[in-house]
N, C-alpha and C positions, 0 to 999 in steps of 0.2 A: 487593540480595542477591546477584543473579547476578553482579554485578562482583566482589563479596569472593570467591565460589567460585572465579571464574577467576583471581583472583590466588593463591588457595592452590593451586589446581591447577597454575599455572606455577610457583609456588616449589617445589613437591613435584617437578615434572618437572626443574627446574634442579637439585635435590639429587640426584636420581637420576641426571642426566647427571654430576655431579660424582663421585659414588661411584663409578659404572662406568668414568669416566676415570681414576681411581687403580687400580681392579683391572685395568684394561686395560693398564698399565705391566708387570705381570707377564708374563713371556714364556709362561706356561702358559695365559694368557687366548686363548681361539680364537674360532672365528666366532661362538659363543653371546653371548661378551660384545660383539661387534661389533653383532649383531642387536639386543640390549638397548638399547645407545646409541642406534641409529637410530629405535627405537620411543619412546624417552625424547625425543628430538628432535622428533619428530612431535608427541607430545603438547604438548611446550613450545610449539611453533609454533602449534597450534590454540587454546592457552590464551592465548597473547600476542595472536592475532588478535581473539579474543572481546574480551580486555582492552582493547585498541584500539578495538574498534566501542563501547564503552561511553563513548567520549570524542567520538562523533559522534551527531546525531540527524537525522532526516529529517522535515521538516514537509511535508505534502501542499500541493498548489495549493489556494488558496481558504482557507487555514487560516493561523493564527499560533501560535505555540508560547509558553505563559505559564511561566516558569522558577519553579518552587517548591521552594527548598532549605530544608528542615528547617523549614518553616512561614514562613520569609522569601520573599515574592514579588518578584521583580524587576521594576523600573518600565519595564524594556525587553523587548518582546517578540521573539521568533524570527522572521525572514520565512520564507517558503516556501523549501524547498530544503534541502542538507545545512548544518547548523551544528555549530560546537564547543559542547561541554556540559560541565559538571561532572558526573562518573560518579555522585555521591550526589544530585544532583537530581533532581526529579521534572518532567518536561515535559508539560503540560497543552496538547493540541492543540485549538484552539477554532476554530470556521467563522467565516469574515468573508464567505461567500456569501450572496446573495440568498434567504432563506427566506420561507415563507408559513404564516401562521395562519388556517385556515378555520373560522369560527364559525356555527352557526344558533342564532339566539336569538329570544326572544318579548320583544317591547319594547313599551311603552305609546306611544300618540299622545296629541295635544293633547286629544282628545275622550275618552280614558279607555279606547280600545280598545285591543286586544291585536293587535299585527301581527308576524307571522314575518318576519326578516331573516336572509338568507344573504349573508354579507359575508366579505371576506378582509382581511389586513394582510400588506403586504409590507415586510420589514424585513432588515437586515444589523446585525453588530456592528461598532463602529467599530475598527478595527485598532489604533490609536495608545493605545485606552483598555481594551484586553482585560485587561490585569494589574489595572487598576482593578475592572473588573467582575467578575475572578474573585475578588479579594481581599474585595471589599465584598458581592458577591451570591452567587457561585459561577458553576459551569457551568450549572445550570437557571435562568438568568435569565429565559428566555423565560416559563416558567409562574409564576414570583416576581413578576415587574414587568409584562412587556408583556401577557400574556393578561387580568389582571385590570383593568389600566387600560384596556384596549381595550374589554373589554365595559362597563365603567363609563361610558365616554364616548359608546358607541353608544347606550346607554337614556337617557343625559341628553340628547343632542341631539334624538333623536327624540320626547321628551316635550315638546318645544317647538313642534312641527308636526302639523297634521292630517294623518290618514292618507292623504289625496289626494295630499299632498306626496311621498309616498313612491312615488307611482304615476305621477307626471308628471315633466316635465323638472326639476323642484325636486330629484330625487334627486341629480343631480351635485352641487348646491350642498350639500346635506346631506353627501355624501362628502368634500367639501372641507372642510367644518367639523369632521368627525370626525378627518380626517387632521391638521388644525392643532392641535386639541385634544390628539391622542394623541402628536404631536410635542413638544408643550409640556411633556408629563408625563415622556416617557422620554428625551427627547434628553439631558437633564442627566446621566442614568445611563449614558451611553455606548452607547445602541441608537438606530440610525438608522431612522426609519419612512419608506419610499419612497411607498406609496400605501395607501388603504384602499377598494377598488372594492366597490360593492353588486352582487352577482351576483344576486338574485333577492328579490323581494317577495312575501311571502304574505298575502293579506288574506282575511276571511270571506268566504264566496260571497256572501251579500246585500249587504255593503259594497261588494265589488267591482263587481257588477252596477250598484248604485246610483251608484258614482262614474262608471262608463262611461256610464250614461244622462244623468247630469247634464254631463259632458263633452260627449257628443253633442249634447244641448240647446243648450249654450253655441257648439258649432261651427256648429249650424243658425242660432241666432241672430246670429251673426257673419256668416254666407253672406247672410241675409236684410238684414241692415244693408247689405251690399254690394250686392245688388240693388237696394234702394230708391234707395240713392245712384246706381247706374246709372241707374234709371228717371227720377230728377229731372235728371240731367245730359241725358239724351234729351228730356226734356219742354223743358228750357231750350233745347236746340238746335232743336226745333220751333217753340216760341215766336219765337226770334231768326228763323228762316227765314220763318215766316208773316208777322212784322212786315216783313221785308224787301221780300216780294212785295206787301203792301199799301202801303209807300211806293213800290215801283214802279209799281203801278197809279195812285197819286195823281199821281204825276209825268206818267205817260203821259196821263191823263184831264185833267189841267189843260193840257197841250200840244194837245189836240184842240179845235178849235171849228167851228161850223157853217159859216163861210166857207171853212175847209180843207177840209170834207168837200164842199162844193159844187165847190170847185176840183178836187178829186181826182175827182169823178164825171164833171166835164167832160173831164178828160184821158183817163179810162177810156172814155168815150163816143167820144171821138175815135179813140183806138186800135181800138175795136170797128168803128167805122164803116168805116175803112180796111181790114178784113178783107175776104176775097173770100168768105167764108160768106153765106148768106142769112139775113137778120134783121130784125127789125122794132124800131125804137127810138122809143118814146113820150116826149117830153121833158116834163118836169115832172109826170108821173104818180104818183111816189112820194109818200108820206107827209111825207118830208122835203124833197121838191122835186126828187129825184134822178131820173135817167131810169130807165124800165124797159125792160128788153131781152128780147126774146122771140126765141129761137133757132127759126127755122121749118124747120131741117134735119130 
Protein backbone atom coordinates (compact mmCIF):
# COMPACT_ATOMS: atom_id res chain seq x y z
CA UNK A 1 0.00 0.00 0.00
CA UNK A 2 2.85 2.39 0.85
CA UNK A 3 4.49 1.53 -2.44
CA UNK A 4 1.31 2.49 -4.38
CA UNK A 5 1.10 5.80 -2.53
CA UNK A 6 4.75 6.53 -3.29
CA UNK A 7 4.17 5.87 -6.98
CA UNK A 8 1.14 8.18 -6.99
CA UNK A 9 3.10 10.96 -5.26
CA UNK A 10 5.91 10.52 -7.78
CA UNK A 11 3.47 10.72 -10.70
CA UNK A 12 1.82 13.86 -9.32
CA UNK A 13 5.22 15.48 -8.77
CA UNK A 14 6.25 14.70 -12.34
CA UNK A 15 3.01 16.19 -13.68
CA UNK A 16 3.56 19.32 -11.63
CA UNK A 17 7.12 19.61 -12.91
CA UNK A 18 5.89 19.22 -16.48
CA UNK A 19 3.19 21.88 -16.03
CA UNK A 20 5.61 24.29 -14.39
CA UNK A 21 8.06 23.73 -17.21
CA UNK A 22 5.46 24.75 -19.75
CA UNK A 23 4.47 27.82 -17.76
CA UNK A 24 8.12 28.68 -17.27
CA UNK A 25 8.55 29.05 -21.00
CA UNK A 26 6.52 32.28 -20.77
CA UNK A 27 8.79 35.30 -20.31
CA UNK A 28 6.46 36.61 -17.61
CA UNK A 29 7.17 33.59 -15.38
CA UNK A 30 9.44 34.80 -12.67
CA UNK A 31 11.09 33.57 -9.48
CA UNK A 32 7.78 32.13 -8.21
CA UNK A 33 7.62 29.61 -11.01
CA UNK A 34 11.29 28.68 -10.47
CA UNK A 35 10.65 28.03 -6.75
CA UNK A 36 7.64 25.89 -7.61
CA UNK A 37 9.73 23.78 -9.94
CA UNK A 38 12.38 23.28 -7.23
CA UNK A 39 9.76 22.16 -4.67
CA UNK A 40 8.17 19.78 -7.13
CA UNK A 41 11.59 18.35 -7.97
CA UNK A 42 12.31 17.76 -4.27
CA UNK A 43 8.97 16.00 -3.80
CA UNK A 44 9.61 13.88 -6.87
CA UNK A 45 13.07 12.91 -5.55
CA UNK A 46 11.69 11.87 -2.17
CA UNK A 47 8.90 9.90 -3.79
CA UNK A 48 11.40 8.21 -6.12
CA UNK A 49 13.63 7.27 -3.13
CA UNK A 50 10.68 5.83 -1.22
CA UNK A 51 9.60 3.86 -4.28
CA UNK A 52 13.16 2.57 -4.73
CA UNK A 53 13.34 1.40 -1.10
CA UNK A 54 10.36 -0.85 -1.74
CA UNK A 55 12.55 -2.88 -4.08
CA UNK A 56 14.97 -3.62 -1.22
CA UNK A 57 14.54 -5.37 2.13
CA UNK A 58 16.93 -5.92 5.05
CA UNK A 59 16.90 -9.28 6.84
CA UNK A 60 18.48 -9.06 10.34
CA UNK A 61 21.33 -11.32 11.44
CA UNK A 62 20.13 -14.67 12.69
CA UNK A 63 16.96 -14.51 10.56
CA UNK A 64 15.74 -15.57 7.14
CA UNK A 65 13.12 -13.87 4.99
CA UNK A 66 10.15 -15.85 3.68
CA UNK A 67 8.64 -14.30 0.54
CA UNK A 68 4.82 -14.39 0.53
CA UNK A 69 3.52 -12.96 -2.78
CA UNK A 70 -0.25 -12.73 -2.71
CA UNK A 71 -0.54 -16.06 -0.85
CA UNK A 72 2.14 -17.85 -2.87
CA UNK A 73 5.18 -18.72 -0.74
CA UNK A 74 8.55 -18.86 -2.49
CA UNK A 75 10.48 -22.10 -1.81
CA UNK A 76 13.70 -20.07 -1.47
CA UNK A 77 14.21 -17.91 1.60
CA UNK A 78 16.16 -14.65 1.75
CA UNK A 79 19.45 -14.67 3.64
CA UNK A 80 20.52 -12.13 6.24
CA UNK A 81 21.50 -8.76 4.77
CA UNK A 82 20.14 -6.54 1.98
CA UNK A 83 18.03 -8.36 -0.61
CA UNK A 84 16.10 -7.38 -3.72
CA UNK A 85 12.37 -7.99 -3.43
CA UNK A 86 9.11 -7.72 -5.24
CA UNK A 87 7.51 -4.53 -3.85
CA UNK A 88 4.11 -6.24 -3.81
CA UNK A 89 5.37 -9.27 -1.82
CA UNK A 90 5.19 -9.62 1.95
CA UNK A 91 8.51 -10.54 3.61
CA UNK A 92 8.13 -12.60 6.80
CA UNK A 93 11.33 -12.51 8.88
CA UNK A 94 11.77 -15.69 10.92
CA UNK A 95 14.51 -16.32 13.49
CA UNK A 96 16.94 -19.21 12.99
CA UNK A 97 18.82 -18.50 16.23
CA UNK A 98 18.91 -20.95 19.14
CA UNK A 99 15.86 -20.38 21.32
CA UNK A 100 14.74 -21.92 24.60
CA UNK A 101 11.50 -23.35 25.94
CA UNK A 102 11.29 -23.45 29.74
CA UNK A 103 8.66 -25.78 31.20
CA UNK A 104 7.68 -26.61 34.77
CA UNK A 105 5.38 -29.62 34.69
CA UNK A 106 4.03 -32.31 36.99
CA UNK A 107 4.86 -35.73 35.55
CA UNK A 108 3.99 -39.25 36.76
CA UNK A 109 6.59 -41.80 37.84
CA UNK A 110 6.52 -45.57 37.47
CA UNK A 111 5.17 -45.93 41.02
CA UNK A 112 2.31 -43.55 40.27
CA UNK A 113 3.85 -40.63 42.16
CA UNK A 114 3.70 -37.06 40.86
CA UNK A 115 7.07 -35.43 40.37
CA UNK A 116 7.66 -31.80 39.43
CA UNK A 117 10.16 -31.32 36.61
CA UNK A 118 11.83 -28.07 35.62
CA UNK A 119 13.30 -28.67 32.17
CA UNK A 120 14.18 -26.84 28.97
CA UNK A 121 14.40 -27.46 25.25
CA UNK A 122 16.97 -25.67 23.09
CA UNK A 123 15.90 -25.50 19.45
CA UNK A 124 16.23 -23.54 16.22
CA UNK A 125 14.44 -23.34 12.90
CA UNK A 126 16.08 -25.05 9.92
CA UNK A 127 16.93 -22.11 7.60
CA UNK A 128 16.44 -24.14 4.41
CA UNK A 129 12.99 -25.31 5.49
CA UNK A 130 11.68 -21.98 6.79
CA UNK A 131 9.35 -21.45 3.78
CA UNK A 132 7.89 -24.93 4.28
CA UNK A 133 7.33 -24.30 8.01
CA UNK A 134 5.68 -20.96 7.28
CA UNK A 135 3.42 -22.45 4.60
CA UNK A 136 2.36 -25.60 6.51
CA UNK A 137 2.41 -24.38 10.14
CA UNK A 138 2.88 -20.63 10.31
CA UNK A 139 5.05 -18.29 12.31
CA UNK A 140 3.79 -19.71 15.63
CA UNK A 141 5.26 -23.17 14.98
CA UNK A 142 6.76 -23.20 18.50
CA UNK A 143 3.42 -23.33 20.31
CA UNK A 144 1.67 -25.42 17.66
CA UNK A 145 4.22 -28.21 17.19
CA UNK A 146 7.18 -28.07 19.55
CA UNK A 147 5.64 -27.32 22.95
CA UNK A 148 2.89 -29.99 22.85
CA UNK A 149 5.27 -32.67 21.62
CA UNK A 150 7.88 -31.72 24.22
CA UNK A 151 5.39 -31.98 27.07
CA UNK A 152 3.96 -35.26 25.82
CA UNK A 153 7.38 -36.89 25.45
CA UNK A 154 8.55 -35.72 28.89
CA UNK A 155 5.49 -37.24 30.60
CA UNK A 156 5.72 -40.45 28.60
CA UNK A 157 9.41 -41.02 29.38
CA UNK A 158 9.19 -40.34 33.12
CA UNK A 159 6.22 -42.71 33.44
CA UNK A 160 8.54 -45.62 32.69
CA UNK A 161 11.03 -44.86 35.47
CA UNK A 162 10.91 -44.78 39.25
CA UNK A 163 11.04 -41.45 41.04
CA UNK A 164 14.53 -42.12 42.38
CA UNK A 165 15.83 -42.31 38.79
CA UNK A 166 15.03 -38.60 38.45
CA UNK A 167 17.05 -37.94 41.58
CA UNK A 168 20.18 -39.93 40.70
CA UNK A 169 22.68 -40.13 37.84
CA UNK A 170 20.01 -41.74 35.64
CA UNK A 171 18.51 -38.31 35.05
CA UNK A 172 21.13 -37.70 32.35
CA UNK A 173 19.97 -40.82 30.56
CA UNK A 174 16.36 -39.63 30.83
CA UNK A 175 17.34 -36.28 29.31
CA UNK A 176 18.96 -38.09 26.38
CA UNK A 177 15.85 -40.23 25.83
CA UNK A 178 13.61 -37.13 25.88
CA UNK A 179 15.92 -35.40 23.39
CA UNK A 180 15.93 -38.37 21.01
CA UNK A 181 12.15 -38.78 21.10
CA UNK A 182 11.47 -35.06 20.59
CA UNK A 183 13.91 -34.92 17.68
CA UNK A 184 12.20 -37.90 16.06
CA UNK A 185 8.84 -36.11 16.20
CA UNK A 186 9.71 -32.52 15.24
CA UNK A 187 12.75 -32.83 12.96
CA UNK A 188 10.60 -33.88 9.96
CA UNK A 189 8.68 -30.61 10.41
CA UNK A 190 11.81 -28.44 10.02
CA UNK A 191 12.53 -27.84 13.73
CA UNK A 192 15.97 -28.85 15.06
CA UNK A 193 16.14 -29.62 18.79
CA UNK A 194 19.66 -29.28 20.23
CA UNK A 195 19.27 -30.34 23.89
CA UNK A 196 16.67 -31.01 26.59
CA UNK A 197 18.43 -30.43 29.94
CA UNK A 198 16.70 -31.21 33.25
CA UNK A 199 17.31 -28.15 35.41
CA UNK A 200 15.55 -29.23 38.60
CA UNK A 201 13.56 -32.17 39.99
CA UNK A 202 11.04 -31.57 42.75
CA UNK A 203 10.00 -34.59 44.83
CA UNK A 204 7.51 -34.75 47.72
CA UNK A 205 9.38 -34.07 51.01
CA UNK A 206 8.71 -37.55 52.48
CA UNK A 207 9.73 -39.33 49.29
CA UNK A 208 12.85 -37.22 48.94
CA UNK A 209 13.94 -38.10 52.49
CA UNK A 210 13.20 -41.79 51.94
CA UNK A 211 15.25 -41.84 48.74
CA UNK A 212 18.13 -40.07 50.47
CA UNK A 213 18.02 -42.56 53.37
CA UNK A 214 17.97 -45.50 50.97
CA UNK A 215 20.87 -44.12 48.96
CA UNK A 216 22.78 -43.48 52.17
CA UNK A 217 22.14 -47.06 53.33
CA UNK A 218 23.29 -48.43 49.96
CA UNK A 219 26.47 -46.39 50.15
CA UNK A 220 27.11 -47.58 53.72
CA UNK A 221 26.55 -51.18 52.63
CA UNK A 222 29.03 -50.75 49.80
CA UNK A 223 31.52 -49.21 52.23
CA UNK A 224 31.16 -52.16 54.64
CA UNK A 225 31.67 -54.60 51.78
CA UNK A 226 34.89 -52.77 50.97
CA UNK A 227 35.98 -52.89 54.64
CA UNK A 228 35.24 -56.63 54.87
CA UNK A 229 37.14 -57.26 51.67
CA UNK A 230 40.07 -55.30 53.06
CA UNK A 231 40.00 -57.26 56.37
CA UNK A 232 39.89 -60.56 54.49
CA UNK A 233 42.94 -59.55 52.51
CA UNK A 234 44.71 -58.50 55.73
CA UNK A 235 43.83 -61.81 57.41
CA UNK A 236 45.13 -63.69 54.41
CA UNK A 237 48.35 -61.67 54.56
CA UNK A 238 48.82 -62.48 58.26
CA UNK A 239 48.08 -66.17 57.67
CA UNK A 240 50.71 -66.31 54.94
CA UNK A 241 53.19 -64.46 57.18
CA UNK A 242 52.55 -66.86 60.11
CA UNK A 243 52.91 -69.86 57.82
CA UNK A 244 56.24 -68.49 56.65
CA UNK A 245 57.47 -68.02 60.21
CA UNK A 246 56.34 -71.54 61.14
CA UNK A 247 58.09 -72.99 58.12
CA UNK A 248 61.27 -71.08 59.04
CA UNK A 249 61.17 -72.41 62.60
CA UNK A 250 60.70 -75.96 61.36
CA UNK A 251 63.69 -75.62 59.07
CA UNK A 252 65.85 -74.12 61.83
CA UNK A 253 64.73 -76.72 64.39
CA UNK A 254 65.44 -79.55 62.04
CA UNK A 255 69.00 -78.29 61.53
CA UNK A 256 69.85 -78.08 65.30
CA UNK A 257 71.00 -81.37 66.89
CA UNK A 258 72.38 -82.27 70.35
CA UNK A 259 75.93 -82.93 69.10
CA UNK A 260 75.90 -79.50 67.40
CA UNK A 261 74.81 -77.83 70.62
CA UNK A 262 77.58 -79.65 72.55
CA UNK A 263 80.18 -78.58 70.01
CA UNK A 264 78.97 -74.97 70.15
CA UNK A 265 79.11 -75.15 73.97
CA UNK A 266 82.72 -76.36 73.86
CA UNK A 267 83.68 -73.54 71.49
CA UNK A 268 82.01 -71.00 73.76
CA UNK A 269 83.81 -72.47 76.78
CA UNK A 270 87.17 -72.18 75.06
CA UNK A 271 86.56 -68.53 74.17
CA UNK A 272 85.45 -67.73 77.71
CA UNK A 273 88.44 -69.57 79.25
CA UNK A 274 90.82 -67.46 77.21
CA UNK A 275 89.30 -64.28 78.60
CA UNK A 276 91.20 -62.32 81.33
CA UNK A 277 88.13 -61.94 83.53
CA UNK A 278 87.79 -64.06 86.67
CA UNK A 279 85.28 -66.88 86.27
CA UNK A 280 84.47 -70.43 87.38
CA UNK A 281 83.69 -73.05 84.74
CA UNK A 282 82.02 -76.30 85.75
CA UNK A 283 82.13 -78.84 82.96
CA UNK A 284 79.13 -81.13 82.50
CA UNK A 285 77.02 -79.47 85.17
CA UNK A 286 74.16 -78.37 82.93
CA UNK A 287 71.10 -80.49 82.39
CA UNK A 288 72.02 -80.83 78.75
CA UNK A 289 75.66 -81.58 79.54
CA UNK A 290 76.89 -78.09 78.61
CA UNK A 291 79.21 -76.21 80.97
CA UNK A 292 77.94 -73.75 83.60
CA UNK A 293 79.78 -70.46 83.64
CA UNK A 294 79.87 -68.42 86.86
CA UNK A 295 81.20 -64.91 86.59
CA UNK A 296 83.06 -64.11 89.82
CA UNK A 297 83.64 -60.47 88.97
